[in-house]
PLY file of the C-alpha trace (Angstrom):
ply
format ascii 1.0
element vertex 368
property float x
property float y
property float z
element edge 367
property int vertex1
property int vertex2
end_header
118.98 72.69 48.34
117.97 69.11 47.58
114.29 68.35 47.28
111.19 68.55 45.15
109.49 71.71 44.05
106.86 71.38 46.76
109.28 70.80 49.63
108.09 72.28 52.92
110.71 73.13 55.54
109.59 73.56 59.12
112.04 75.94 60.75
111.03 77.49 64.06
108.26 77.68 66.60
107.75 81.07 68.18
108.68 81.36 71.85
105.00 81.51 72.87
104.60 78.02 71.41
101.52 78.83 69.31
103.00 79.70 65.92
105.19 77.80 63.47
107.13 79.44 60.66
107.98 77.40 57.62
109.50 77.99 54.22
109.38 76.07 50.98
110.82 76.11 47.53
107.75 77.95 46.31
109.49 81.03 47.68
107.16 82.04 50.43
106.86 82.11 54.20
103.96 80.35 55.84
102.69 80.81 59.38
100.75 78.05 61.10
98.84 79.19 64.20
97.85 76.54 66.70
94.55 77.41 68.42
94.89 77.11 72.18
91.76 75.03 72.51
92.88 72.34 70.08
96.63 72.39 70.22
97.28 68.81 69.24
95.07 67.84 66.34
94.26 71.12 64.63
96.35 73.72 62.89
95.37 76.33 60.36
97.26 78.50 57.93
96.90 82.10 59.07
99.06 83.95 56.60
101.21 83.40 53.53
103.91 85.96 52.83
105.41 85.73 49.36
109.00 86.58 48.55
109.09 85.68 44.88
111.86 88.12 44.04
114.35 87.11 46.72
113.31 83.64 47.89
113.17 82.43 51.49
115.42 80.14 53.50
116.19 79.62 57.19
113.38 81.80 58.66
113.96 82.62 62.32
111.64 84.44 64.71
113.11 87.49 66.38
112.13 88.46 69.93
109.12 90.28 68.53
106.04 88.24 67.78
105.52 89.91 64.44
108.96 89.80 62.81
111.36 87.25 61.37
114.73 87.21 59.67
115.60 84.91 56.80
118.21 84.29 54.13
117.69 84.90 50.43
117.89 82.28 47.72
117.63 84.53 44.64
119.17 87.73 43.27
121.64 88.26 46.14
122.75 86.81 49.48
121.24 89.43 51.76
119.64 88.58 55.10
116.24 90.24 55.38
114.34 91.48 58.43
110.64 91.07 57.65
107.58 92.42 59.46
104.76 89.87 59.48
102.22 92.45 60.61
102.29 94.68 57.51
104.41 92.51 55.18
107.28 94.99 54.88
111.06 94.71 55.03
112.42 96.46 58.11
116.12 96.06 57.36
118.60 94.56 54.90
121.84 92.97 56.09
124.30 92.92 53.21
127.83 91.53 53.23
127.82 87.87 52.29
128.94 87.11 48.74
127.55 83.55 48.62
124.52 81.68 49.93
123.80 81.83 53.67
123.58 78.28 55.06
123.22 78.97 58.79
121.29 81.67 60.64
120.64 81.99 64.38
119.11 84.64 66.63
120.69 85.41 69.98
118.51 84.11 72.85
119.04 87.26 74.92
119.18 90.32 72.65
118.73 91.61 69.11
121.97 90.12 67.86
122.18 87.27 65.35
124.80 85.33 63.42
125.00 84.09 59.86
127.29 81.55 58.25
127.81 81.49 54.50
129.34 79.50 51.66
131.77 82.42 51.28
133.64 80.96 54.31
132.72 83.75 56.69
130.60 84.09 59.82
129.12 87.51 60.44
127.68 88.97 63.63
124.82 91.42 63.29
122.39 93.55 65.29
118.80 94.08 64.15
119.14 97.78 64.86
121.95 98.35 62.36
122.51 97.21 58.77
126.25 97.16 59.31
128.02 93.95 60.26
129.46 94.27 63.79
131.81 91.29 63.59
133.45 89.13 60.94
135.21 85.78 61.24
137.03 84.33 58.23
137.23 80.54 58.27
138.80 77.82 56.10
135.46 76.35 55.00
131.70 77.08 55.08
130.48 76.94 58.67
127.43 76.50 60.90
126.63 78.63 63.96
124.80 78.15 67.28
124.26 80.15 70.49
124.10 78.66 73.95
121.06 79.48 76.10
122.76 82.42 77.82
124.03 84.06 74.64
127.49 84.28 76.25
129.02 81.48 74.18
128.59 80.54 70.56
129.87 77.63 68.52
131.04 77.45 64.92
131.24 74.08 63.14
133.73 73.94 60.27
132.91 71.12 57.90
135.65 69.33 55.92
137.91 69.82 58.94
135.69 68.20 61.56
136.24 71.01 64.05
133.87 72.88 66.34
135.17 76.23 67.62
133.81 77.66 70.88
133.92 81.44 71.29
133.23 83.91 74.06
130.76 86.33 72.52
132.37 89.33 74.21
135.78 88.34 72.77
134.84 86.88 69.41
137.77 88.68 67.75
140.18 86.55 69.78
141.05 82.87 69.36
138.40 80.29 70.35
138.70 79.19 73.97
138.01 75.56 73.00
138.45 73.58 69.78
136.56 70.28 69.57
137.58 67.59 67.11
134.60 65.57 65.94
136.02 62.11 65.24
134.30 58.75 65.52
136.58 55.68 65.60
133.57 53.38 65.03
133.34 54.62 61.42
136.58 52.79 60.62
134.76 49.50 61.27
132.36 50.26 58.42
134.79 51.38 55.72
138.41 52.32 55.31
139.27 55.06 55.05
136.29 55.99 57.23
133.63 58.14 55.65
133.78 61.78 56.68
131.22 63.33 59.02
129.14 66.10 57.49
127.64 68.41 60.12
124.31 70.02 59.26
123.17 71.61 62.54
124.16 72.35 66.13
122.11 73.01 69.26
123.14 73.46 72.89
121.25 71.69 75.65
119.23 73.85 78.04
122.00 73.66 80.65
124.73 74.46 78.13
126.65 71.33 79.12
126.05 69.39 75.91
126.13 70.22 72.25
123.93 68.23 69.86
125.60 67.93 66.46
123.21 66.93 63.70
124.78 65.18 60.73
123.64 64.20 57.25
124.63 60.54 57.65
123.25 57.73 59.78
124.40 59.18 63.12
124.16 62.32 65.22
126.54 63.16 68.06
126.42 64.66 71.55
129.55 66.49 72.62
130.67 67.79 76.02
130.56 71.55 75.45
132.83 72.20 78.45
135.65 69.72 77.82
135.27 68.69 74.19
134.74 64.92 74.62
132.56 63.18 72.03
130.20 61.42 74.45
127.41 59.75 72.48
126.46 58.61 69.01
122.76 58.51 68.15
121.99 55.70 65.72
119.02 53.81 64.34
117.71 56.28 61.76
118.44 56.60 58.05
120.42 59.72 57.18
118.85 62.44 55.08
121.67 63.32 52.71
120.00 61.36 49.90
116.78 62.31 48.16
115.24 58.82 48.22
115.94 55.42 49.73
116.85 53.94 46.36
119.49 56.62 45.70
123.03 55.26 46.23
125.26 56.85 48.83
128.09 58.94 47.42
131.64 58.64 48.64
131.64 62.32 49.54
128.99 63.09 52.21
126.48 65.79 51.38
124.17 68.10 53.24
120.49 67.20 53.04
117.93 69.89 52.33
117.05 71.52 55.63
119.61 71.16 58.40
116.65 70.82 60.80
116.59 67.04 61.05
117.17 66.72 64.81
116.14 68.60 67.95
116.37 68.56 71.75
113.25 68.33 73.89
112.97 71.44 76.12
114.34 69.60 79.19
117.25 68.18 77.13
116.49 64.65 78.36
115.54 63.38 74.93
116.45 64.00 71.31
114.01 63.65 68.41
115.00 63.28 64.79
113.65 62.39 61.36
114.82 59.88 58.79
114.78 59.10 55.11
112.13 56.40 55.69
109.74 58.97 57.22
109.98 57.61 60.75
110.60 59.84 63.78
113.13 58.57 66.33
113.24 59.40 70.04
116.55 58.92 71.86
116.89 58.90 75.65
120.08 60.83 76.52
119.63 61.13 80.29
122.31 58.61 81.19
125.26 59.70 79.09
128.47 58.98 81.05
130.74 61.93 81.75
134.43 62.00 80.86
137.35 63.83 82.35
140.97 64.34 81.51
142.73 64.63 78.14
140.78 64.08 74.93
141.23 60.56 73.55
140.20 60.48 69.88
140.49 56.69 69.80
137.86 56.25 72.50
134.50 55.26 71.02
131.41 57.27 72.00
128.48 55.62 73.73
126.17 54.25 71.02
122.49 54.94 71.69
119.60 53.33 69.81
116.15 54.96 69.60
113.90 54.54 72.58
110.89 54.69 70.25
110.10 55.11 66.57
106.86 56.52 65.21
105.34 55.79 61.84
105.94 59.14 60.23
105.61 60.71 56.80
105.02 58.77 53.59
108.30 60.25 52.36
111.45 61.52 54.12
110.87 63.35 57.44
113.32 66.17 56.85
112.49 68.64 59.60
111.72 68.08 63.28
111.14 70.85 65.79
110.06 70.48 69.40
107.79 73.10 70.87
109.71 75.17 73.46
106.63 75.68 75.66
104.23 72.79 75.11
104.54 69.00 75.05
104.32 68.95 71.31
106.55 68.66 68.30
105.96 69.24 64.61
107.61 67.54 61.67
107.67 68.36 57.98
108.24 66.18 54.97
108.52 66.51 51.23
104.84 66.14 50.31
102.78 69.30 50.38
99.60 67.24 50.71
100.89 66.22 54.12
102.59 69.43 55.23
102.83 69.01 58.98
102.54 66.24 61.49
101.57 67.50 64.93
102.64 65.18 67.72
101.81 65.35 71.40
104.33 63.80 73.73
102.71 63.32 77.13
104.98 62.45 80.01
103.14 59.62 81.73
105.44 58.31 84.41
105.40 54.56 84.56
102.78 54.13 81.84
105.42 52.78 79.49
109.01 51.68 79.95
110.29 54.85 78.31
107.76 57.17 79.97
106.25 58.45 76.73
102.84 58.27 75.15
102.80 59.48 71.57
99.48 60.40 69.99
99.38 61.30 66.32
96.92 63.01 64.05
98.04 63.54 60.47
96.20 65.55 57.89
96.16 63.53 54.67
94.72 66.22 52.40
94.31 69.96 52.48
90.95 71.35 53.64
88.94 73.59 51.31
89.76 76.72 53.27
93.50 75.94 53.62
0 1
1 2
2 3
3 4
4 5
5 6
6 7
7 8
8 9
9 10
10 11
11 12
12 13
13 14
14 15
15 16
16 17
17 18
18 19
19 20
20 21
21 22
22 23
23 24
24 25
25 26
26 27
27 28
28 29
29 30
30 31
31 32
32 33
33 34
34 35
35 36
36 37
37 38
38 39
39 40
40 41
41 42
42 43
43 44
44 45
45 46
46 47
47 48
48 49
49 50
50 51
51 52
52 53
53 54
54 55
55 56
56 57
57 58
58 59
59 60
60 61
61 62
62 63
63 64
64 65
65 66
66 67
67 68
68 69
69 70
70 71
71 72
72 73
73 74
74 75
75 76
76 77
77 78
78 79
79 80
80 81
81 82
82 83
83 84
84 85
85 86
86 87
87 88
88 89
89 90
90 91
91 92
92 93
93 94
94 95
95 96
96 97
97 98
98 99
99 100
100 101
101 102
102 103
103 104
104 105
105 106
106 107
107 108
108 109
109 110
110 111
111 112
112 113
113 114
114 115
115 116
116 117
117 118
118 119
119 120
120 121
121 122
122 123
123 124
124 125
125 126
126 127
127 128
128 129
129 130
130 131
131 132
132 133
133 134
134 135
135 136
136 137
137 138
138 139
139 140
140 141
141 142
142 143
143 144
144 145
145 146
146 147
147 148
148 149
149 150
150 151
151 152
152 153
153 154
154 155
155 156
156 157
157 158
158 159
159 160
160 161
161 162
162 163
163 164
164 165
165 166
166 167
167 168
168 169
169 170
170 171
171 172
172 173
173 174
174 175
175 176
176 177
177 178
178 179
179 180
180 181
181 182
182 183
183 184
184 185
185 186
186 187
187 188
188 189
189 190
190 191
191 192
192 193
193 194
194 195
195 196
196 197
197 198
198 199
199 200
200 201
201 202
202 203
203 204
204 205
205 206
206 207
207 208
208 209
209 210
210 211
211 212
212 213
213 214
214 215
215 216
216 217
217 218
218 219
219 220
220 221
221 222
222 223
223 224
224 225
225 226
226 227
227 228
228 229
229 230
230 231
231 232
232 233
233 234
234 235
235 236
236 237
237 238
238 239
239 240
240 241
241 242
242 243
243 244
244 245
245 246
246 247
247 248
248 249
249 250
250 251
251 252
252 253
253 254
254 255
255 256
256 257
257 258
258 259
259 260
260 261
261 262
262 263
263 264
264 265
265 266
266 267
267 268
268 269
269 270
270 271
271 272
272 273
273 274
274 275
275 276
276 277
277 278
278 279
279 280
280 281
281 282
282 283
283 284
284 285
285 286
286 287
287 288
288 289
289 290
290 291
291 292
292 293
293 294
294 295
295 296
296 297
297 298
298 299
299 300
300 301
301 302
302 303
303 304
304 305
305 306
306 307
307 308
308 309
309 310
310 311
311 312
312 313
313 314
314 315
315 316
316 317
317 318
318 319
319 320
320 321
321 322
322 323
323 324
324 325
325 326
326 327
327 328
328 329
329 330
330 331
331 332
332 333
333 334
334 335
335 336
336 337
337 338
338 339
339 340
340 341
341 342
342 343
343 344
344 345
345 346
346 347
347 348
348 349
349 350
350 351
351 352
352 353
353 354
354 355
355 356
356 357
357 358
358 359
359 360
360 361
361 362
362 363
363 364
364 365
365 366
366 367
């Protein structure tokens, strides 16, 4: 993980929309509850759950309001099922031999997936400590479920491939293999710099797949046919620690893998940048493609519709609230842990239909 000792990683908002889970390199989970009466400008820390022995990474809410799963960063590579109500471990999921870099809950049941540096993806069920499925891959991989839980995707870095699986037949070959190639990169350098994928997320309809990358571009892919449709530009990639750090020849993962997110209606994409600014991309008018895949065909290049003045340092995590017109972002400075943003859809009030109101806490309150 790249980042300072006080790095705060915003990971997930609970499905009710009133609680945020975050983790940081101080080896603890933090829960931020958003009071219903002051959703936009006020948040308060309700509980801190320490995990000094095992560490915390990639916390994900389960379908229960009082439980999360997360990966370990110390001692072993076990995934832990943690009760927030009484601060107890409910289950241990052992099997990975190296660090877990991707963790996702199924949207429909108690299943979840984990991807590890040991080049395996494992399928689990919260009710059993035994792995119910294992996929061996040629490189460390990322995982993502679609909204129905019927299909899941696996991104294999270093090969630039995204594998689409039927969840009921995961032990068979993928039904679709997508090659993530961008011919516009050859105009910047030759040979073109590789794409390093850090996250994936399906749109609400399941038609598109948002591929977050560590460099200066994210991509939107047709999840049905495999065409690379759009390239989201205009931000500064988060693979480096600071703006004055030179870019390496070999692309690297940033620190969180949570740099970019869909809005709930999948009409916009929001993402952070190394300069602390938050970008909003309008993806409503992406042209469709049919027929054979043409890897030489350039994707549609989309610039941000709006940019906010964000964190004083890199904005490394962006998560849109699944229920409310709000998003939260997290940066590297603990004195500015969260930025709560309301995005009000005001038709016709601005050319892009958005009004963005910000309130940032510049120092911690006495009772924080």
